[in-house]
C-alpha atoms as one frame of an Amber mdcrd trajectory, in Angstrom:
protein
  26.286 -21.526  64.507  23.843 -23.546  62.395  21.387 -20.645  62.530  24.072
 -18.200  61.409  25.071 -20.487  58.498  21.423 -20.702  57.437  21.114 -16.927
  57.420  24.316 -16.602  55.380  23.038 -19.197  52.850  19.668 -17.455  52.565
  21.357 -14.124  52.028  23.595 -15.648  49.350  20.574 -17.091  47.529  18.800
 -13.742  47.603  21.887 -11.956  46.319  22.226 -14.525  43.536  18.568 -14.142
  42.567  18.878 -10.369  42.589  21.940 -10.560  40.386  20.149 -12.880  37.946
  17.173 -10.513  37.779  19.459  -7.548  37.207  21.222  -9.236  34.304  18.104
 -10.840  32.726  18.158 -10.182  28.984  15.248  -8.548  27.149  13.195 -10.587
  24.696  14.784 -10.077  21.300  12.744  -9.948  18.103  13.617  -9.264  14.472
  11.636  -6.980  12.158  12.071  -7.248   8.383  10.989  -4.319   6.235  11.236
  -3.117   2.638  11.381   0.656   3.035  14.402   2.458   1.622  15.460   6.104
   1.739  13.510   8.515   3.924  10.890   5.866   4.684  13.551   3.468   5.926
  15.051   6.201   8.091  11.629   6.801   9.642  11.252   3.108  10.462  14.716
   3.047  12.058  13.773   6.011  14.258  10.470   4.416  15.281  12.203   1.155
  16.227  14.894   3.058  18.122  12.233   4.871  20.153  10.489   1.547  20.823
  13.701   0.057  22.196  14.125   3.035  24.518  10.539   2.754  25.741  10.882
  -1.012  26.317  14.490  -1.002  27.519  15.283  -4.141  29.477  12.058  -5.803
  28.353  12.028  -6.036  24.557  14.664  -5.302  21.945  13.792  -5.177  18.258
  16.429  -5.509  15.570  15.448  -3.845  12.288  16.684  -5.432   9.065  16.119
  -4.005   5.578  15.441  -6.785   3.059  15.275  -4.953  -0.250  12.035  -5.201
  -2.197   8.807  -6.757  -0.953   9.429  -9.684  -3.293  12.907 -10.137  -1.809
  11.482 -10.352   1.710   8.851 -12.944   0.799  11.352 -15.008  -1.176  13.757
 -15.049   1.780  10.987 -16.263   4.093   9.994 -18.882   1.533  13.614 -20.073
   1.291  13.965 -20.341   5.071  10.777 -22.367   5.421   8.605 -23.043   8.433
  11.367 -24.817  10.346  13.588 -21.734  10.472  11.481 -18.584  10.205  14.053
 -15.773  10.054  12.085 -12.967  11.696   9.199 -12.295  14.037   7.479  -9.439
  12.188   7.669  -8.794   8.450   6.328  -5.991   6.294   4.495  -7.455   3.281
   2.893  -5.574   0.400  -0.870  -5.693  -0.080  -0.749  -8.158  -2.969   1.250
 -10.629  -0.884  -1.650 -11.105   1.531  -3.223 -14.204  -0.035   0.169 -15.871
  -0.272   0.908 -15.185   3.404  -2.462 -16.598   4.435  -2.005 -19.736   2.334
   1.596 -20.258   3.479   0.674 -21.178   7.047   3.610 -19.130   8.316   1.533
 -16.243   9.622   0.010 -15.862  13.056  -3.260 -14.016  12.384  -3.294 -10.698
  14.223  -6.905 -11.481  15.135  -5.673 -14.110  17.619  -3.714 -11.469  19.543
  -6.629  -9.044  19.312  -9.063 -11.593  20.740  -6.703 -12.702  23.501  -6.177
  -9.133  24.713  -9.586  -7.656  23.906  -7.816  -5.056  21.792 -10.082  -2.299
  20.457 -10.080  -2.867  16.709 -12.380   0.121  16.089  -9.416   2.475  16.449
  -8.147   1.289  13.040  -9.531   3.020   9.934 -12.289   0.594   8.808 -11.692
   1.059   5.069  -8.034   0.205   5.599  -8.641  -2.749   7.931 -11.146  -4.137
   5.413  -8.420  -5.034   2.939  -6.641  -7.316   5.407  -9.835  -8.811   6.841
 -10.976 -12.154   5.436 -14.060 -13.939   6.791 -14.172 -11.513   9.695 -10.558
 -12.162  10.719  -7.846  -9.494  10.582  -4.737 -11.326   9.375  -2.172  -8.530
   9.480  -1.915  -5.038  10.901  -2.215  -2.226   8.332   0.876  -0.048   8.396
   1.979   1.838   5.271  -1.323   2.379   3.518  -2.042   4.531   0.486  -4.567
   5.036  -2.298  -4.111   6.478  -5.797  -4.846  10.154  -6.398  -5.149  12.486
  -9.349  -2.534  15.264  -9.315  -2.772  18.372 -11.475  -0.918  21.579 -12.211
  -3.199  24.322 -10.878  -1.056  27.023 -12.453  -1.488  25.454 -15.910  -5.248
  25.259 -15.288  -5.359  28.993 -14.626  -3.305  29.744 -17.750  -5.861  28.053
 -20.047  -8.967  29.330 -18.254  -9.832  26.166 -16.298 -10.991  26.457 -12.698
  -7.872  25.575 -10.644  -9.999  24.347  -7.764 -11.936  21.768  -9.796 -10.228
  18.466 -10.606 -11.549  16.130 -13.321 -13.648  13.272 -11.920 -13.681  10.859
 -14.871 -11.967  10.265 -18.198 -14.532  12.191 -20.211 -13.601  15.261 -18.178
  -9.886  14.450 -18.408 -10.085  14.330 -22.197 -11.948  17.637 -22.335  -9.455
  19.365 -20.019  -6.410  17.732 -21.621  -7.298  19.198 -25.008  -7.178  22.696
 -23.501  -4.012  22.003 -21.507  -1.986  20.575 -24.398   0.668  22.981 -25.687
   2.424  22.792 -29.081   5.357  24.703 -30.485   5.460  26.536 -33.845   6.190
  23.274 -35.659   3.194  21.534 -34.100   5.281  19.429 -31.727   3.676  18.825
 -28.323   5.686  20.453 -25.543   3.132  19.719 -22.856   0.514  17.003 -22.824
  -2.653  17.711 -20.921  -2.569  14.295 -19.276  -0.129  11.452 -18.752  -0.066
   8.311 -16.641   2.253   5.399 -16.047   1.431   1.867 -17.138   0.871   0.510
 -13.630  -1.006  -2.726 -12.889  -2.273  -1.301  -9.607  -4.356   1.250 -11.498
  -6.105  -1.549 -13.417  -7.197  -3.070 -10.094  -8.354   0.313  -8.824 -10.502
   0.954 -11.896 -12.174  -2.430 -11.433 -13.114  -1.311  -7.923 -14.224   2.112
  -9.118 -16.620   0.341 -11.500 -17.834  -1.786  -8.590 -16.601  -4.957 -10.322
 -14.621  -7.938  -9.075 -11.205  -8.862 -10.414 -11.472 -12.605  -9.651 -14.114
 -15.118  -8.569 -14.915 -16.490  -5.084 -15.945 -13.137  -3.662 -12.972 -11.401
  -5.251 -10.638 -13.983  -3.733 -11.939 -13.268  -0.233 -14.071 -16.373   0.205
 -13.257 -19.532   2.130 -11.628 -20.846  -1.050  -9.017 -18.912  -3.049  -9.726
 -17.491  -6.477  -9.780 -19.918  -9.405 -10.014 -17.447 -12.301 -10.314 -13.806
 -13.265 -13.740 -12.387 -14.084 -12.759  -9.029 -15.574 -13.058 -10.571 -19.040
 -16.683 -11.575 -18.353 -17.960  -8.314 -16.854 -16.620  -5.877 -19.425 -14.315
  -4.253 -16.890 -11.050  -4.964 -18.694 -12.549  -3.958 -22.034 -13.543  -0.571
 -20.598 -10.094   0.063 -19.097  -8.207  -0.878 -22.253 -10.696   1.195 -24.212
  -9.555   4.269 -22.289  -5.903   3.527 -23.039  -6.565   3.068 -26.756  -8.694
   6.194 -27.011  -6.052   8.317 -25.317  -3.225   7.008 -27.485  -5.186   7.084
 -30.754  -6.394  10.647 -30.202  -2.931  11.869 -29.211  -4.087  12.908 -25.758
  -1.200  11.121 -24.043   2.219   9.783 -24.894   3.372   6.458 -23.479   5.335
   7.012 -20.268   6.535   3.487 -19.553   5.781   0.976 -16.848   5.356   2.027
 -13.260   5.141   5.675 -12.262   8.687   7.029 -12.378   8.535   8.483 -15.901
   5.081   9.973 -15.380   6.151  11.485 -12.083   9.239  13.036 -13.693   7.146
  14.406 -16.575   4.717  16.026 -14.145   7.492  17.625 -12.107   9.134  19.004
 -15.261   5.774  20.390 -16.505   5.665  18.107 -19.545   2.229  16.861 -18.470
  -0.422  18.805 -16.564  -2.446  15.985 -15.006  -1.224  12.608 -13.746  -2.065
   9.698 -11.454   0.072   8.646  -8.505  -0.098   7.210  -5.005  -1.007   9.356
  -2.013   2.408   8.347  -0.674   4.021  10.381  -3.495   2.446  13.671  -2.416
   5.241  14.963  -0.230   7.897  13.981  -2.764   6.010  15.785  -5.549   5.557
  18.906  -3.444   9.242  19.000  -2.520  10.423  18.438  -6.089   8.017  20.925
  -7.672   8.730  23.582  -5.068   7.608  27.009  -6.272   7.488  26.049  -9.966
   3.721  25.603  -9.843   0.904  24.830  -7.433  -0.179  21.205  -7.135  -3.844
  20.306  -6.859  -5.261  16.908  -5.922  -8.435  15.073  -6.852 -10.012  11.658
  -6.401  -8.721   8.823  -8.571 -10.813   9.229 -11.748 -13.710   6.999 -12.787
 -13.681   5.188 -16.104 -17.336   6.171 -16.677 -19.133   9.255 -15.328 -21.700
   7.106 -13.500 -19.303   4.654 -11.786 -20.187   4.320  -8.110 -17.510   2.020
  -6.719 -14.499   2.988  -4.637 -10.746   2.744  -4.300  -8.867   0.155  -2.283
  -5.706   0.712  -0.317  -2.242  -0.249  -1.414   1.042  -0.253   0.442   1.817
  -2.860   3.065   1.051  -4.293   6.464   2.811  -5.930   9.409   2.591  -9.723
   9.624   3.477 -11.700  12.733   5.064 -15.083  12.066   3.963 -18.207  13.921
   7.222 -19.089  15.660   5.499 -21.041  18.418   7.512 -19.049  20.963   4.935
 -17.290  23.167   7.494 -14.902  24.642   8.619 -13.693  21.221   5.088 -13.552
  19.847   3.921 -11.436  22.779   6.910  -9.132  22.295   6.155  -8.904  18.579
   2.565  -7.960  19.369   3.756  -5.141  21.628   5.937  -3.874  18.793   3.066
  -4.011  16.286   0.783  -2.081  18.654   3.488   0.508  19.193   3.959   1.029
  15.452   0.279   1.927  14.981  -0.105   4.023  18.127  -1.414   7.554  17.405
   1.802   9.481  18.140   3.926   7.086  16.099   1.467   7.146  13.202   1.486
  10.959  13.225   5.263  10.848  12.879   5.040   8.198  10.132   2.478  10.233
   8.184   4.510  13.431   8.421   7.717  11.721   7.317   6.347   9.571   4.487
   2.897  10.676   3.349   1.301   7.313   4.099  -2.090   7.347   5.811  -2.223
   7.318   9.592  -4.123   4.059  10.039  -5.240   4.869  13.596  -8.314   7.109
  13.823  -7.152   8.922  16.956  -4.105  10.241  15.089  -6.357  12.821  13.425
  -6.889  14.526  16.782  -3.187  15.139  17.405  -1.591  18.526  16.826   1.282
  16.911  14.925  -1.145  15.503  12.354  -3.154  18.726  12.153   0.015  20.759
  11.659   1.156  18.484   8.827  -2.266  18.719   7.172  -2.171  22.510   7.457
   1.236  22.543   5.760   0.138  20.093   3.052  -3.631  20.631   2.603  -3.579
  18.489  -0.554  -3.384  15.456   1.719  -6.933  16.232   2.835  -8.112  14.899
  -0.534  -6.575  11.522   0.298  -8.336  11.409   3.666 -11.678  12.413   2.130
 -11.359   9.814  -0.621 -10.524   7.097   1.908 -13.578   7.953   3.986 -15.870
   8.169   0.968 -15.222   4.605  -0.178 -16.664   1.466   1.441 -15.328  -1.881
   2.712 -16.948  -3.809  -0.173 -14.442  -2.143  -2.487 -11.485  -3.370  -0.459
 -10.006  -5.032  -3.546  -9.127  -8.540  -4.634  -6.882 -11.099  -2.962  -4.867
 -13.254  -5.323  -1.834 -15.431  -4.672  -0.275 -14.627  -8.049  -0.917 -10.896
  -7.978   2.721  -9.914  -8.667   2.623 -11.975 -11.871  -0.849 -10.661 -12.724
   0.242  -7.026 -12.411   3.217  -7.634 -14.659   0.967  -9.297 -17.240  -1.468
  -6.366 -17.158   1.409  -4.022 -17.939   2.735  -6.302 -20.682  -0.612  -6.507
 -22.442  -1.227  -2.790 -22.054   2.028  -2.218 -23.915   1.030  -4.679 -26.629
  -2.261  -2.842 -27.091  -0.540   0.537 -27.250   2.021  -0.773 -29.733  -0.759
  -2.012 -32.012   0.130  -5.697 -31.675  -3.346  -6.604 -30.385  -6.815  -5.098
 -30.496  -8.861  -4.651 -27.321 -10.681  -7.983 -27.577  -7.481  -9.974 -28.100
  -5.773  -8.062 -25.280  -8.517  -8.971 -22.823  -8.730 -12.612 -23.937  -4.995
 -13.271 -23.833  -4.487 -11.441 -20.542  -7.246 -13.453 -18.867  -5.851 -16.696
 -20.288  -2.330 -16.073 -18.956  -3.419 -15.005 -15.477  -5.809 -17.977 -15.248
  -2.958 -20.300 -16.147  -0.830 -18.836 -13.350  -3.714 -19.213 -10.886  -4.270
 -22.832 -11.903  -0.609 -23.766 -11.527  -0.432 -22.064  -8.116  -3.583 -23.782
  -6.848  -2.379 -27.192  -8.018   1.030 -26.864  -6.375  -0.086 -25.305  -3.091
């Protein structure tokens, strides 16, 4: 009898254990992102596919947070004691802040623990998020600026439609031919137009091979303490281009950001413009059969500039929750999001770079490139730059970009000359840097 009771008890324990295993919940993680519209739909699909692939093991909940600034501010408000998510998408210029915050778990720690092959990530993209040899976040939605032009308009005025301008001297020369006026002398099409976008200022510093701030462009052991663009002549050269274009009537002011310039290009009111690689698909869809779009490298300020572009967009940051189970699950999610097949889907849906090298070998990527050959320019430009032009890191970059745009407007409006624009811009950004460094 005692033996029978023992067997019954053992069987009950096994059944109980089996039941517990069957009902064990997956590890749940939360992913915050800042992608709206089609891009947000793509992220939702990618996360849905991840949950299917990891069913019963990991479940990711995707939460849209609004703008990049909104996401960072919500994390800041929650504080270290109550981090609200496990993975967060942060824009490029939020990198120094995330590093300084102490909230981030450097991706390099997961890479080292697993022996993950970092060479599969595009080196010129990984370079931006690498500081002192440590990759802090995983590149995700990466882009660079491109020059876009109306090939049909080029043909109409006798310009070679397969040759894009490489610098502003060439832009000026072509713009004069592309400008169209009505019988009353009113311009109906400008040869060139660009938005007042602080990101472009940073890109031109890199194209000139110059730093934006000190301490190895903000990438040293210590954060930046001041800007240096006022000392190297970089800012003076950039503002000189703006003033020349406005004074000579080559461009009309198209506002801050890129929306007005993009709309003007689509409506054929300008023939050449500057925009992100991520805008390519949107431009192609909106232009349709109205004219053929050509693409070129982001233009140099001077003909002999030998620097390169840096990437923009955002990356995936893991937060240091201290929960190994969640952190390991978050790492699996991050790896999934940059896997070749997923990156091919992301590229096709959004126009952002595939950050994984192996993606280029997939038929899905090749088919998308065949459909939109203009994207080949973006790939070539990315590969032609170098890691030393990865761009600056600065904790107050959002404020700095806004100030660049403000002072560009003041120059255009005739409130300040070039020298005063440079001096006052540097002074205001340096003040913001000083306050940040003192309080953090």
